[in-house]
N, C-alpha and C positions, 0 to 999 in steps of 0.2 A: 586610603585612596577614596577620592571622590567618583560614585559608580557613576556612570554614563546614562544620559533618557532616551528611550526610544517615544516619540509623540508621534501622536496620529492626528492626522489634519479633515476635518470633514469641511469642504468649500461649502457653504450652499445657497442655493437660489430658488428665490420663491417657495422655499419652504422644503427644498428636498437638497439632499446631496448630489452634488454635480461633480465630473471633473474634465479638463482641459489639457491643451500642450500650449505652453506659453500664453496663458491666456485669452485662448480662445477654443473655438469650436465645444462648447463644454456639451457634455451628455448627461442625461439623469441616469444616476446610479442607485437612487436608493433612498429610504426613510432615515433620516439622519437619526431621530429617537433610538430605533431600531439598530443602527449601525453601533451608537454610541456602547449600546448594553453588551453587544456582543465584543466588541473592543475592550471593553472592560474586564470582560468573563475571560478573556485571552491574558490580561496581565498587564496591557500598557500603561507606562509609568504615568504618562498625562494626555488630554485630550484638547487640540485646538478647532475651533469653532469658528468659518471665518464667514459671513453673510457679506458673498463678494459682489453684490448690487446694491447695498445701504448707501455708502458713501456718492455712488455715481448716482442714485436717486432721490440723493439729500434727505434721507429719512434715518430716523433712529433704529436702537436695536431690536430685533424680533422678542420681546421678552417671554411671551408663554412660551414660545419653541425651545428658549433657552431653559426654561424652566423645567420643562418636558426632559431635555437632554440630562440636566443636573441632578433631577432625580434618579437617573439609571446609574450614575458614576460617583464614585466615592474616591477619586484621585481629584491630584489639580485639575481646573476646566478653566480654559483662557477662551475668551469670548473676543473679536475682532469684527469692525465693519460699523460704520454709522455711527461711531462714538464720539460724539463731539463739544460735549459739555459735561461738569461736574455730574452735574444731575443723572444724566446717563453712565457716568462710571458709576455711579451710586445705585440706578435700579438695576444694573449689568449684574452687580456682585450681589444686590438683596435677591436677583433672580435666582442665584446659586453658584455662579462664576467666581473662582479665587484671584481671578486676573483679568484683565482687561488687554486689548492688544490695540494702542494706536499708531495710526499707519496714517491715510490721508489728511485726517482731521489734526495730527500733530504738526506735519508739514504746514498745514493754514493757520495754525494756531499753535506754535512752540510753549506756549506759558500754562496751556492745557497738561504739558506733561510735567511741569513745575508743580502747578497746584494739584492735580491728580497724586503725585507722589507725596505732596504736603496733607494732604486730606486722608490718603487709604494709608502711607507706608510705599516706599520705592518698589517692594514685593510684589506689592497689586499691579505695577505699569510697565507693560513689557512696550516695546517701540518693535512696530511691525516694517519691516523696510524690502522694498521691492527694488532691484539695483539691476543695470545691465551695461553691459560692455560699451563705454564710450571714450575711446582714446582723447578727445579736448578733455577732458575731466583730470583734475590734478592725480586721481587715485587710479584712473582709468576704467571708473563706473561713475552711471549718473542713477540718483533716483527718480523712480515713478510713481505717480499716484493714480488712485480708480481705477483700483483692480488693474493697471499696468497702460493705462489709457491714454493719460499724461505725464510727460516730462517736466521736470522741473532744472530749474537752476542748482540746485543740489548735487555736491560731491560725496558718494558712499560714505569716504572714513570722515569728513568733516561732520556731514548731519550725525554717524553713530556717535562721534567725539562731543559734538553737541547735548545732544537728546541725554545720554549719559551724565553730562553735568548738572541737566534741567532736571533730574532723578528717575530716570528709566531704568528699572531693577534688572533687564535682561532685553537681549534684543534676538529677533526671530529675524531671520534674514536670509529672504529669497530672493532667488536667481532667476532673472524672467527669461536667460537664455536657456536654463538648462529646466525650466517648468515643465514636469508633465513626460519629459520626453525620456526618461527611465534611464538616461546617458551617463549619470554620473552627477553630484553636486561638484558646484563649483569650487573645489579645495584653494585656489590661490584667493578669491574674494573673502572665503571663510575665514581663511589663515589671517589675512591681511585684516580683517575686521576684528578677529579675537584677538590678535597683538594691539591692538590700539586704545583697546578699551579694558576695562577692570569689573566687568559684570559678564557674564555668562552667554555666551552667542548662541542661536539656537540655527543649525545648517538646514534649508530649506530650497527645493527645487532641485528635481533629477534623481532621485535616488528610486535605483532599480534593481539593486542584486547586494545582499548581504556584503561585498567589496568594497562596495560604494559607500556605504557606511561604516564599515571599519578604518577607510580612507581620511574620509570627512570628520571622524572623532581623533583620531590620531594626527594626519599629515594637516590636516585642516583646524586643529584644536579647538572642534566643538564641543560643547559641554554636553550638545544634545543633536540628536539627527531626530529630523520631523518628516515624515512618511507621508504617503497617502497611494499611490498607484499600484503600487507592489503589492497591498495587503487590500486593498478595496480591490483588485481583479482575482485575488482568491489564490494567486500562485504563491504568498508566504502567509503565514500566520507569526504573532507576535512571538510565540513560544519557540519556534525555531529561527527567529531572526536572532533570539536573545541567548538560544543556546549555542548557534554559530560564532556569536560575537563573544560569547563567555572562553569559549574553545583556542580563540585567538588572542586570549589573555585582557580583555576589555573588560572592566569589573561594570559588572550588572545586577540589574534587581532581577532575579529569577523567582 
C-alpha cells in the first residue's frame, strides 16, 4: 500500500514565513530557512515553499532564499509563486527545488504546464489550485488566482482535468474557505477532484487536528495532507502526527 505523505507549507512574504486565515490578516511567524531545517529534523515527508506575493507583484521566484532552504532539507521540495516561464522553472529547479507549483501563471498561460512537463517531466510540475465554493459553477467550486484575490471563470473540476491532460503530475488543492481556520479540510472538494483525475491530490487548507488529516486521507482520498498552522503554532510536531495516524491504520513513513 502506498504510504500517505505529510507535507508542511511555508507561505513566504518579503522573505519571512507568514500565516493568515482565508488568505487575509497575515502575521510574521519566523525565518523560513530555520523553520525548514527544524521540520526536516522532525521527519516531514516534503516541504512546499510558496511566495504568496510574487504573482501579485509580477515578479519571479526568490532564488537566493530557495537555495538557502534547499541546503537545509534532503526531501522533496516544491516551490510556487511567480513561476511564469520555462526559464523560471529551470532556475527554480537549479536552485534546489525538485518540483514547481504552477498556480496563477498556469491559469494565465496553460501551455506553461505542457511545456514544463515536456522539458522537465510530469513529476516536476504540480498544479496549485485555490478553490472556493460557488454554486454557479458546474462542480460547485470556482478557481481563484493571485493569492485568492481574483476570481476566474474556471470550474475547479474542469480545470484540474485540463491541467492533468496538459501534463501536471500532481495537484495541490487548497480550499480558500477552509484555509487557516483549523476547522478541517474541505473533504467533499478533495474527494471530487481526487476521483476526477489520475494523479495524486494533496489536500490543503483547514488542517487543525490529526482527525482532520485522517478524514481527508481516507474519506477525501487525498494522497497527502498539507499542514501549516497546526505545526507552526507548536501545538503538534511531525512525529506526533505520524504516530497518531499510524495508530489509526494509515500507512506512514515513520
